[in-house]
C-alpha positions in Angstrom: 8.5 8.9 -21.5 11.2 8.5 -19.4 10.2 7.0 -16.3 10.6 8.9 -12.9 14.0 8.7 -11.3 12.8 7.9 -8.1 10.6 4.7 -9.4 14.3 3.3 -10.7 16.0 3.8 -7.5 13.0 1.9 -5.7 13.3 -1.0 -8.5 16.7 -1.2 -8.1 17.0 -0.7 -4.5 14.4 -3.3 -3.7 16.2 -6.1 -6.0 19.4 -5.7 -4.1 17.6 -6.0 -0.8 14.8 -8.6 -1.8 16.5 -12.0 0.1 17.6 -9.9 2.9 14.3 -8.0 3.6 12.5 -11.6 3.7 15.1 -12.4 6.4 15.1 -9.4 8.4 11.6 -8.4 8.3 8.9 -10.3 10.6 5.7 -12.0 9.1 2.5 -10.2 9.6 1.4 -12.6 12.7 4.0 -10.7 14.3 2.9 -7.3 13.9 1.4 -4.9 16.7 -2.0 -6.0 17.5 -3.7 -2.8 16.2 -2.2 -2.9 12.8 -3.2 -6.7 12.4 -6.7 -5.3 13.3 -7.0 -2.9 10.9 -5.5 -5.7 8.3 -8.3 -8.1 9.9 -11.1 -4.9 9.1 -10.0 -3.9 5.9 -10.5 -7.8 5.0 -13.7 -8.2 6.3 -15.0 -4.9 4.8 -14.1 -6.0 1.3 -14.7 -9.4 1.9 -18.5 -8.7 2.6 -19.1 -5.5 0.6 -16.1 -5.0 -1.6 -17.6 -4.8 -5.7 -14.1 -6.3 -6.5 -10.6 -7.9 -5.9 -8.2 -6.4 -3.3 -4.7 -4.9 -5.4 -1.9 -4.8 -3.0 0.1 -2.2 -4.4 3.9 -2.4 -3.4 3.1 -6.2 -1.9 7.0 -6.6 -1.6 7.4 -10.9 -1.3 3.9 -11.1 -0.7 3.7 -11.9 3.4 0.8 -9.5 3.6 -1.0 -10.3 0.5 -0.8 -13.9 1.6 -2.3 -12.9 5.0 -5.2 -11.1 3.3 -6.0 -14.0 1.5 -5.8 -15.8 4.8 -8.6 -13.4 6.2 -10.9 -14.4 3.0 -10.3 -11.5 0.9 -9.8 -12.0 -2.7 -6.6 -10.8 -3.3 -3.1 -10.5 -5.5 -0.2 -8.5 -5.5 1.8 -5.6 -7.6 5.3 -4.7 -6.9 8.2 -2.5 -9.2 10.6 -5.0 -7.9 11.0 -8.2 -10.1 13.3 -9.6 -7.7 10.4 -9.5 -5.0 7.7 -10.6 -7.1 9.7 -13.8 -7.9 10.1 -14.4 -4.2 6.4 -13.8 -4.1 5.6 -16.3 -6.5 7.8 -18.8 -5.1 6.3 -18.5 -1.4 2.5 -18.4 -2.5 2.1 -19.7 -6.0 -1.6 -20.3 -5.2 -1.6 -16.4 -5.4 -1.4 -13.9 -8.2 1.3 -11.1 -8.5 2.6 -8.6 -11.5 5.4 -6.3 -12.0 3.4 -2.7 -11.9 3.9 0.9 -10.8 1.3 2.4 -8.5 1.5 5.4 -10.5 0.3 4.0 -13.3 -2.0 0.7 -12.5 -2.9 -1.7 -14.9 -6.3 -1.8 -13.9 -9.2 -0.5 -15.5 -11.6 2.2 -13.9 -13.9 0.9 -11.4 -12.5 -2.5 -11.3 -11.2 -3.0 -7.3 -12.7 -3.8 -4.4 -10.1 -2.8 -2.4 -6.8 -1.2 -2.5 -3.9 -1.9 0.4 -0.9 0.5 0.5 0.5 -1.2 3.1 4.0 1.0 3.9 4.6 1.4 0.2 4.1 4.9 -0.5 6.5 6.6 1.6 9.3 6.1 -1.5 7.1 8.5 -3.6 7.9 12.1 -3.6 5.2 14.1 -2.1 4.7 15.9 -5.4 3.9 12.5 -7.0 1.3 11.5 -4.2 -1.7 13.2 -5.9 -0.9 11.2 -9.2 -0.8 7.8 -7.2 -4.3 8.5 -4.7 -5.9 9.4 -8.4 -4.7 6.3 -9.6 -6.3 4.5 -6.5 -9.7 6.5 -6.9 -9.9 5.9 -10.6 -8.9 2.0 -9.9 -11.3 1.9 -7.0 -15.3 1.0 -7.5 -17.7 3.1 -6.0 -17.9 1.9 -2.7 -14.6 0.3 -2.5 -12.0 0.7 0.3 -8.3 1.6 0.5 -6.8 0.8 3.6 -3.3 3.4 4.2 -0.5 2.3 6.3 2.7 3.7 6.9 5.5 6.0 8.9 4.2 9.5 9.6 6.7 12.5 10.5 7.7 15.6 8.6 11.3 14.7 7.3 13.2 13.5 4.3 15.8 10.3 4.6 18.1 9.8 2.4 19.6 6.4 3.4 22.7 4.9 1.7 22.0 1.3 3.3 18.7 -0.7 3.9 18.7 -4.1 5.6 22.4 -4.3 5.6 22.3 -3.5 1.5 23.2 -0.4 -0.5 19.9 1.2 -1.5 19.4 4.2 -3.6 15.9 5.7 -2.8 14.7 8.2 -0.4 12.0 8.3 2.0 9.1 11.2 2.6 7.8 11.1 6.3 4.3 13.5 5.9 2.2 14.4 8.8 -0.9 12.1 8.8 -3.4 15.0 8.4 -1.5 16.3 5.1 -2.3 12.1 4.0 -5.4 12.7 5.1 -5.9 16.0 3.1 -4.1 14.6 -0.1 -6.8 11.5 -0.2 -9.6 14.2 0.1 -8.3 16.0 -2.6 -8.7 12.6 -4.9 -12.2 12.1 -4.1 -11.6 9.4 -1.1 -13.1 10.0 2.2 -11.3 8.6 5.4 -13.6 6.7 7.3 -11.2 5.7 10.1 -7.6 6.9 11.6 -5.0 5.0 14.0 -2.0 6.9 15.0 0.7 5.2 17.0 3.9 6.2 19.2 6.9 4.3 18.3 7.2 1.0 20.5 8.5 -2.6 19.9 10.1 -3.2 16.3 8.6 0.2 15.2 11.2 3.1 15.7 8.8 6.0 14.4 5.5 7.2 14.9 3.0 4.8 12.4 -0.3 5.1 11.2 -3.0 3.5 9.6 -6.0 5.1 7.2 -8.9 3.6 6.0 -10.9 5.2 2.8 -13.9 4.9 0.8 -14.5 5.7 -2.7 -18.2 7.5 -2.4 -21.0 5.4 -4.5 -23.0 8.1 -6.7 -25.9 9.9 -5.4 -29.1 9.0 -7.0 -31.6 11.7 -7.4 -35.0 11.1 -7.6 -37.1 13.2 -9.8 -40.4 14.5 -7.9 
């Protein structure tokens, strides 16, 4: 089966911009305080109650993966871009990184205690998001948590350059409630929402969602 064209565009584009990305994107320590707080809360949830490891999907050069590890999470990174994965392995040799796609995670059912999708789903066409979120549901263990963070809006962007280099990916910004609906439809229950207006380094509205895969309900016979 041929790979969807958007995945090819994302892989080739991030291979092209990988070095410039590291140079231009600030580290997690320079994130806004509320985003850092959401990451810290997610790390605590998966550290204390998570039934398995955390996958950072779309991990890029591994900075946020390492940030979560520093907060005590058992975490590994996955990214489409071989060059991003090479940079991550070089910078963080004590952590595990692998090439892969969030549309088809090479992870067993119910294996993960957490999934981080941190500014990594906006290149996914909306019609593919149900498949992505279904993969998140499949691979999360009952009681496992998802932290999703990204820009929000109602816009399709077709940039020709990113981080000073030519790119061919597109970006799709959705209203926050649409993302909530898609997560609910995938069987994930949203437990917390944070939406922020543009400010600082963020020139667009951005948001975080914390969601959970429900645990099966046990019925006791009378």
